[in-house]
C-alpha positions as CSV (number, residue, x, y, z in Angstrom):
1,M,0.2,0.2,-0.2
2,I,2.6,2.4,1.1
3,K,4.4,1.7,-2.3
4,Y,1.5,2.7,-4.4
5,L,0.7,6.2,-2.3
6,I,4.6,7.1,-2.3
7,Q,4.4,6.5,-6.5
8,K,1.3,8.8,-6.2
9,E,3.9,11.8,-4.7
10,F,6.2,10.9,-7.1
11,L,3.9,11.3,-9.8
12,Q,2.3,14.7,-8.2
13,I,5.7,16.3,-8.2
14,R,7.2,15.4,-11.5
15,R,3.2,16.6,-12.7
16,N,3.6,20.3,-11.1
17,A,5.3,22.4,-13.4
18,F,7.1,24.3,-10.6
19,L,8.5,22.2,-7.8
20,P,11.2,20.1,-10.3
21,R,12.7,23.0,-11.3
22,L,12.6,24.6,-7.5
23,I,14.5,21.2,-6.1
24,I,17.3,21.9,-9.1
25,I,17.8,25.5,-8.5
26,F,17.3,25.9,-4.9
27,P,20.1,24.3,-3.9
28,I,22.5,25.6,-6.6
29,M,21.5,29.2,-5.4
30,I,22.6,28.3,-1.8
31,M,26.0,26.7,-2.7
32,C,27.2,29.1,-5.6
33,V,25.5,32.3,-4.4
34,M,24.8,32.7,-0.8
35,P,28.8,31.7,0.5
36,W,29.5,35.1,-1.2
37,V,26.7,37.1,0.0
38,M,26.4,35.7,3.7
39,N,29.9,37.1,4.8
40,M,30.3,38.9,8.2
41,E,33.5,39.9,7.4
42,V,33.8,43.5,6.7
43,K,35.2,44.9,4.2
44,N,35.0,48.1,2.1
45,I,35.5,50.7,5.0
46,R,35.6,54.3,3.4
47,V,38.5,56.3,4.8
48,D,38.9,60.1,4.6
49,V,42.3,60.8,5.8
50,V,43.1,64.7,6.9
51,D,47.1,65.2,6.6
52,I,48.4,68.4,8.7
53,D,51.8,66.9,8.7
54,H,53.2,66.0,5.1
55,T,55.9,64.3,6.5
56,V,57.3,60.8,4.4
57,E,55.9,58.2,7.6
58,S,52.3,60.1,7.4
59,Q,52.2,59.7,3.5
60,R,53.5,55.7,3.8
61,L,51.4,55.2,6.6
62,V,48.7,56.7,3.7
63,G,49.6,54.4,1.1
64,K,49.5,51.6,3.2
65,I,45.8,52.9,4.0
66,A,45.0,53.1,0.3
67,A,46.9,49.3,-0.3
68,S,44.7,47.6,2.3
69,S,41.7,45.2,0.6
70,Y,39.5,46.6,3.8
71,F,39.1,49.9,3.2
72,I,38.3,52.4,0.1
73,F,40.5,55.2,0.4
74,N,38.1,58.2,-0.4
75,G,41.2,60.7,-0.8
76,Q,43.0,63.1,1.6
77,K,40.9,66.4,2.9
78,A,41.9,69.4,3.3
79,T,40.5,70.4,6.4
80,Y,38.5,67.6,9.5
81,A,35.2,69.6,8.8
82,E,35.4,68.7,5.3
83,A,35.8,65.2,6.5
84,M,32.9,65.1,8.5
85,K,30.7,66.4,6.1
86,D,31.7,62.7,4.0
87,I,30.2,61.4,7.0
88,E,27.4,63.1,7.7
89,N,26.1,62.4,4.2
90,G,27.4,58.8,4.2
91,R,30.3,59.1,2.1
92,A,33.0,57.7,4.4
93,D,32.7,55.7,7.5
94,I,36.3,56.4,9.2
95,I,38.2,60.0,9.3
96,L,42.1,59.5,10.1
97,E,43.2,63.2,11.1
98,I,47.3,63.2,11.5
99,R,48.1,66.7,13.2
100,D,51.9,67.0,14.6
101,G,52.6,63.6,15.4
102,Q,49.3,62.5,16.7
103,Y,46.4,60.5,15.0
104,L,42.9,60.6,15.6
105,I,40.4,58.3,14.4
106,A,36.9,59.3,14.0
107,A,34.4,57.0,13.4
108,N,30.7,56.2,12.2
109,A,29.2,54.8,14.8
110,V,25.5,54.6,13.2
111,N,26.7,50.6,11.7
112,G,28.2,50.0,14.9
113,T,29.9,46.5,13.8
114,K,31.3,48.7,11.1
115,G,32.5,51.3,13.1
116,S,34.3,49.6,15.5
117,M,35.8,46.8,13.2
118,G,37.1,49.7,11.0
119,S,38.6,51.7,14.1
120,A,40.5,47.8,14.8
121,Y,41.4,47.7,11.3
122,L,43.0,51.2,11.0
123,S,44.6,50.8,14.8
124,Q,46.1,47.7,13.6
125,I,47.9,49.3,11.0
126,L,48.9,52.2,13.0
127,N,50.6,50.0,15.7
128,E,52.4,47.9,12.8
129,E,53.8,51.3,11.5
130,F,54.8,52.1,14.9
131,A,56.3,49.2,15.5
132,A,58.5,49.2,12.4
133,A,59.4,52.7,13.4
134,L,61.1,51.6,16.3
135,P,64.8,50.6,16.8
136,T,65.7,47.1,16.5
137,A,66.8,47.4,19.8
138,A,64.3,49.3,21.8
139,A,61.9,47.0,19.6
140,A,63.6,43.7,21.1
141,N,63.1,45.2,24.5
142,S,59.6,46.3,23.8
143,S,58.4,43.7,25.3
144,L,59.4,40.6,27.5
145,F,58.0,37.6,25.3
146,T,56.6,37.4,21.3
147,L,53.0,35.8,21.0
148,H,52.8,33.4,17.8
149,S,49.3,32.1,16.9
150,S,48.5,29.3,15.5
151,L,44.6,28.0,13.7
152,L,44.2,24.6,13.9
153,Y,41.1,24.9,12.0
154,N,40.1,26.9,9.3
155,P,44.0,29.0,9.2
156,H,43.1,31.4,6.4
157,Q,39.6,32.4,8.9
158,N,37.6,32.2,4.9
159,Y,34.4,32.8,6.2
160,K,32.8,31.2,3.4
161,L,34.3,27.7,4.8
162,Y,32.8,28.1,7.8
163,M,29.2,29.3,6.5
164,I,29.0,26.5,3.7
165,P,28.0,23.4,5.8
166,A,25.4,25.5,8.0
167,L,23.9,26.5,4.7
168,L,23.0,22.8,4.3
169,A,20.6,23.3,7.1
170,I,18.8,25.9,5.0
171,V,18.1,23.6,2.2
172,M,17.1,21.3,4.3
173,M,14.3,23.4,5.7
174,L,12.8,24.3,2.7
175,M,12.7,20.8,0.9
176,T,11.6,18.7,3.9
177,G,9.8,21.7,6.1
178,F,7.8,23.6,3.8
179,L,6.9,21.3,0.5
180,P,5.0,18.8,3.1
181,T,3.7,20.9,4.5
182,L,1.7,22.9,1.1
183,N,1.2,19.2,0.3
184,I,-1.1,18.1,2.8
185,V,-2.5,21.5,2.9
186,G,-2.5,21.7,-1.1
187,E,-4.7,18.8,-1.2
188,K,-6.9,20.3,1.5
189,E,-8.2,22.3,-0.5
190,A,-8.3,20.8,-3.6
191,G,-10.4,18.1,-1.5
192,T,-8.5,15.0,-2.3
193,I,-7.7,14.5,1.1
194,E,-11.3,13.3,1.5
195,Q,-10.8,9.9,-0.4
196,I,-7.6,9.2,1.4
197,N,-9.6,9.2,5.0
198,V,-12.5,7.1,3.7
199,T,-9.9,4.3,2.3
200,P,-8.4,1.7,5.0
201,V,-4.7,3.1,4.6
202,S,-3.6,3.6,8.0
203,K,-2.4,7.1,9.5
204,W,1.2,5.5,9.9
205,A,1.1,4.7,6.1
206,F,-0.6,8.0,5.1
207,I,2.5,9.9,6.9
208,L,5.2,7.9,6.0
209,S,3.9,8.4,2.4
210,K,4.4,11.7,2.6
211,L,7.6,11.8,4.3
212,I,9.4,9.3,2.4
213,P,9.4,10.9,-1.2
214,Y,10.8,14.3,0.6
215,W,13.4,12.6,2.4
216,L,14.6,10.7,-0.4
217,I,14.7,14.3,-2.6
218,A,16.6,15.9,0.0
219,L,19.3,12.8,-0.1
220,F,19.7,13.7,-3.5
221,V,19.7,17.9,-2.7
222,V,22.6,17.1,-0.1
223,T,24.8,15.0,-2.5
224,V,24.3,17.9,-5.0
225,C,25.5,20.2,-2.1
226,L,28.4,18.3,-1.7
227,L,29.6,18.1,-4.9
228,L,29.2,21.9,-5.7
229,A,31.1,22.2,-2.3
230,W,34.2,20.4,-3.7
231,L,33.6,21.7,-7.2
232,I,33.7,25.3,-6.4
233,Y,35.1,25.9,-3.2
234,G,37.5,22.9,-2.7
235,L,35.6,21.9,0.4
236,A,34.8,18.2,1.4
237,P,34.3,17.1,4.8
238,D,36.9,16.3,7.0
239,G,34.8,13.6,9.1
240,P,33.0,10.4,7.6
241,L,30.8,11.3,4.9
242,W,28.1,8.7,5.9
243,L,27.9,11.1,9.2
244,V,26.9,14.0,7.1
245,Y,24.0,11.9,5.5
246,L,23.2,10.8,8.8
247,L,22.7,14.2,10.4
248,A,21.0,15.6,7.1
249,M,18.5,12.7,7.3
250,L,18.0,13.4,10.7
251,L,17.4,16.9,11.0
252,A,14.8,16.1,7.6
253,L,12.9,14.0,10.4
254,F,12.3,16.4,12.2
255,F,11.4,19.2,9.8
256,S,9.1,17.1,8.1
257,S,7.7,15.9,11.2
258,F,7.0,19.2,12.2
259,G,5.9,20.5,9.1
260,L,2.8,18.2,8.9
261,I,2.0,19.1,12.4
262,V,1.6,22.6,11.0
263,S,-0.3,21.1,8.0
264,N,-2.2,19.0,10.5
265,Y,-4.0,22.4,12.5
266,S,-3.9,23.9,9.4
267,D,-7.0,24.7,7.0
268,T,-5.4,26.9,4.6
269,M,-2.1,27.0,2.4
270,Q,-1.5,30.9,3.5
271,Q,-2.3,30.1,7.3
272,A,0.3,27.1,7.0
273,M,2.9,29.3,5.4
274,F,2.5,32.3,8.2
275,V,2.9,29.5,11.0
276,M,6.1,27.8,8.8
277,W,7.3,31.3,8.6
278,F,6.8,32.2,12.2
279,F,8.6,29.3,13.4
280,I,11.0,28.6,11.2
281,V,12.5,32.0,11.2
282,C,13.1,31.9,15.2
283,I,14.6,28.4,14.7
284,M,17.1,29.7,12.2
285,L,18.0,32.9,14.0
286,L,18.4,31.2,17.5
287,S,20.5,28.0,15.8
288,G,24.1,29.8,16.0
289,L,23.6,30.0,12.3
290,F,24.9,33.6,11.8
291,T,26.1,34.2,15.1
292,P,27.5,32.6,18.2
293,T,24.8,31.5,20.7
294,R,27.0,32.1,23.7
295,S,26.4,35.5,22.7
296,M,22.7,35.7,23.2
297,P,21.3,36.4,26.4
298,D,20.7,33.4,29.1
299,W,17.2,33.5,28.9
300,A,17.6,33.3,25.0
301,Y,20.6,30.7,25.1
302,L,18.1,28.3,26.9
303,T,16.1,27.7,23.6
304,T,19.4,26.3,21.9
305,Y,18.8,22.8,24.2
306,V,15.7,22.3,22.2
307,N,16.6,23.4,18.8
308,P,17.6,20.9,16.6
309,M,19.4,23.3,13.8
310,H,21.7,24.3,16.9
311,Y,22.5,20.6,17.2
312,F,22.4,20.1,13.2
313,I,24.8,23.3,12.6
314,D,26.6,22.3,15.7
315,A,27.2,18.8,14.6
316,I,28.2,19.7,10.8
317,R,30.6,21.8,11.2
318,T,32.7,19.9,13.4
319,V,32.4,17.3,11.1
320,F,33.5,19.2,8.1
321,I,36.1,21.6,9.4
322,R,37.5,19.9,12.5
323,G,37.2,16.1,11.2
324,G,35.1,14.5,14.2
325,G,33.5,11.6,13.9
326,L,30.7,9.8,15.6
327,R,31.8,10.4,18.8
328,D,32.8,13.9,18.7
329,V,29.1,14.5,17.9
330,A,27.2,11.9,19.8
331,H,25.7,14.4,21.9
332,Q,24.1,16.2,18.8
333,V,23.0,12.8,17.0
334,L,21.4,11.6,20.0
335,A,19.5,15.0,20.5
336,L,18.5,15.3,16.6
337,L,16.9,11.8,17.2
338,A,14.9,12.2,20.5
339,I,14.2,15.8,19.0
340,G,12.9,13.9,15.3
341,L,11.0,10.7,16.6
342,F,8.8,13.1,19.1
343,M,7.9,15.1,16.5
344,A,6.8,12.5,14.4
345,T,4.9,10.8,17.1
346,W,2.9,14.1,17.2
347,A,2.4,14.5,13.8
348,V,1.1,10.9,13.6
349,Q,-1.2,11.5,16.5
350,S,-2.1,14.8,15.4
351,Y,-3.2,13.7,12.0
352,K,-7.5,13.4,11.9
353,K,-8.3,10.2,9.9
354,N,-12.4,10.5,9.2
355,S,-14.4,7.6,7.6
């Protein structure tokens, strides 16, 4: 019985003019475009320089700022007031004033992150110039020890390598969350679900027939994403590949079950879309996908204990970047399994089969 129900689902997907294109285009879009866009590095900081001294040292400093990849050099201004007008009109982010051998950094704090990071970059350049200007003996005696940093994982601090594994969660969210939800609600609106309700098909068989096709699609999409990550970025998991698929399927179990729960309690497609969007945004923003969860307030951090996407992102980054195995992510695997089974049971129990 389940075999024919699954066959029906694939026939419906194939006859849909939009879904097959979405299944192909969406993972390509996520893996080829989003890693370049979803970048937390602060670059293209526009700098105005007010050089009153016009010394050799100040001109060398200005040249170093202009050559930096983090800054856009707006040129030198005659006065501080002229540079401040650029700040007020949004044409500059930072002002560097050089007067009588002293340096003043003024940053536009409307965008606090850009202002603080730009000031830190500029201060680093100034410190490098001061260190280079010190005599060799003075530089040797300026500190009691020298600190050397060695980055074990992602040594070049490439943000794309940090984001690409986590983007798999967004792909899984759409393919196994939204699509099953809209499938069942669409059948409710069309009235075809009533034909299923009057058949001897059990609730478990009906729910599995709705989940299995999208799980198979999820496996295909994950494979496409892994191939694109390898071909475009040269990124392959340092850990076992089967563990990536296991984590993906556990996340798919949660999202597909959650989507079916929403569809069971929704009467229209619009209602289901709004409810799904509300919960998905909260789950995504509180998962650590974009910002570290430890930066959140304590009351918000408590939500990560029941957030499956948080466990998935933490585990997938461990497998991809650190080369962790099953023992390293056993806690996340068990948490995903427990949450997924709970949601699957809820999905079956909440489905009302009226005869």
